[in-house]
C-alpha positions, 0 to 999 in steps of 0.5 A: 539488503536484509529485511526488517525482521532480520534487522530487528533480530540482529539488533536484539542479538547486539550484532548490529547497533541501532545507531549504525543501522540508521547511519547506513540508511542515511547513507543510502538516502544521501546516495540514492534519494537525489535521483529518485525523490522518495523521501521528502522530509527527514526526521530531525530527531532520528539520531537521538532516537537511535541513540536511545534505542542503542542505550536500551539494548546495552542496558538489557531493557525489554525490547519491542518487536521493531526495536531500532528498525528505521521506518518511513511514513507516507506524507499523509500521516501526521507526525508530531513536530515534523512537517506533514504536507499531504503533497499539497501547497495548501499544507506546505508548512503544516506541522502536526502536534500529534502522531497518527496512530500507526506512527505512535504504534510503530514508535512504541514497538521500538522503530525509529522514524527516519522521515516522510515519503512523497505522495500525490496531492491528497493521495488521490492519483496513480502517479506520485508527483506534486507541486511541493516536492515534484515527482518520484521515479521508479528505482528500476527505470527512472523514466517510469512511474513509481505508482500512487499514492504510496509511491514514495514508500515503495521506492524507499523500501525497494532501495533500502532507504527505509526498512519498513514503510507505512502507506494507505490504500483507497484504490490500490495505493499500497499495492500498485506501487508495490507491484511497480517497484518490486516490494511487498504491500499489504492492504489489511482488512478494512478496520483492522488498522486505525486511520486516526491521523490520516488525511484526507478525512473523507472516504474512511469507509473505503480507505485502508492503512497498511505496511510496505516491506521487503518480505511477507514476514515483515508485513505480517510483523508490522500488522501485528504492531499496527492492528487493533482499535484505538478508541478514535477511529469508528471503523477500527474493530476488535481483532478476530480469533487467530486463524488456523495455520494447518488447514489446506488452502483452497485457492481460486485463480484468474488473470481474466476477471478484471479484463485483459493483462499483458502476457508476462503478467498472465504468465506470472499468475499462472506460475504462482498458481502452480507454486501454490499447488506445489506447496500443497494448496488445492488450486483451480481456475475460478473467479468471483461471479459478477466481477467481470461485469462490473466497472469498479473504476466507474463506481469509484468515480461516482461514489468518491466524486460525490462524497469527496467533492463537497469535502474538497470544495470546502477545504480548497475554497478559493485556492484551486490555483494552488492545486496540482493539475491532477487534483484540479482535474479530479475536482472538475469531474461531474458529480453523480446524481442521487440516482447514480449514487444509489445505483453505485452503492447497490453495485458495491453491495452486489460485489460484496455478496459475489465475493462472499459467495466465492469465499464459501468455496475458496480461502484465497483469490489469486489474481493480477495486481495490475494489467501492466508493469510500471508505465512511463511517467505521465502516460496518457494511455496504457497499452495492453496487447496493442490496445490503448486504455485510459491510465485509470485502467491500471487500478481495475484489479485493486479498486474492487477490494477497497470497495469490499474491504477485503485483505489484499496482499501484493507479492513480487513474483517475476520480471517482465521482458524489460526486467521490470517487477511483476507482482501477483495479488492474493485476496482473502475473506474479511479479517482472515489476513493471516490466511492471505499472508500464509499464501503470500509466504508460499508464493514468495518462497517459490519466487526466491 
């Protein structure tokens, strides 16, 4: 399968027609989606848009960077005239009037919306399953999780049902599915891509929108299309100056800063460190001070529970019986006291300071995305080195960088002994996404 960048180039050269590209994607959906359940709603006007894209090519019109490329969108982003369920029975019939900013920008770049992808209810779980559409399975082993909450996107992109996916990330929701399914996932710097038209409308100061794709250059291209303020998202900020692409990268790497990981994953991080060194980077073992002492999972339970709890109490009202058990469980969690909430906020500030100190010496942090490969569906525990942990531990290397707002990229790099994908994670300074992408391209080249 070619990536989105190559597909756009071939369409521009008139080697592939947008109509044929869409038909090929539709064929894959018909063949693969029944067994995977990644795409839950197909766009009814996709053929019309592909036809218009083809006519533009034939006329010699100026073409956008994603002209004719089929893309999908997580079902938490609004799509004008197309059902947007948010993975919940509460919104099973909801049809927005306007596109989310990321959707309208992808369309403006010439991309053809193919459909919506599955997500856990309100995008708040690590397994993609809900009571509207059911469960999404991992394409490498259908008995295993696709991750959450952008699991449908990761599966669609990994299987070629979509050439480009738009997801969101609050605790690892782009990066974990990318790791489990073997695709590239980018969580840009917080505020670089607007969240306007994304649900839920809470926790926006920790939530990120970003792309999933089959190559690092694809997510870089998508970022260039999606980024920049839209006048509606208060957190969306002006773009930074272009980063230098000739400076020697300084990379600190660790596979221990976030707790134990499986041996295959530790080895993948070590090999990726060597690959970066071979590519000319200055590479040495290092980790941000203080990170190993902070339970970011516990912090998010206090912060997110306190902030989102009241929001969802009002939203759900007397319809709790219509919620997925995972969402009911989340709403039943104890709410933080004011003292606990203030202490959690202080801990987050310390994480940010510690990470800023790390980036005085290094440009990039190389680390695991998750401690394990894709676990079985509905796993009640995760086993690492023979020890059992709660499933939430899968997010312990991703959550910290939602709290700090850092750009973080997941790149497929290896396979486990069972043949499942293993990705490594690259983290950078805020608004130095290009540096992270540059390091990711070097890792990707070594893996291919």
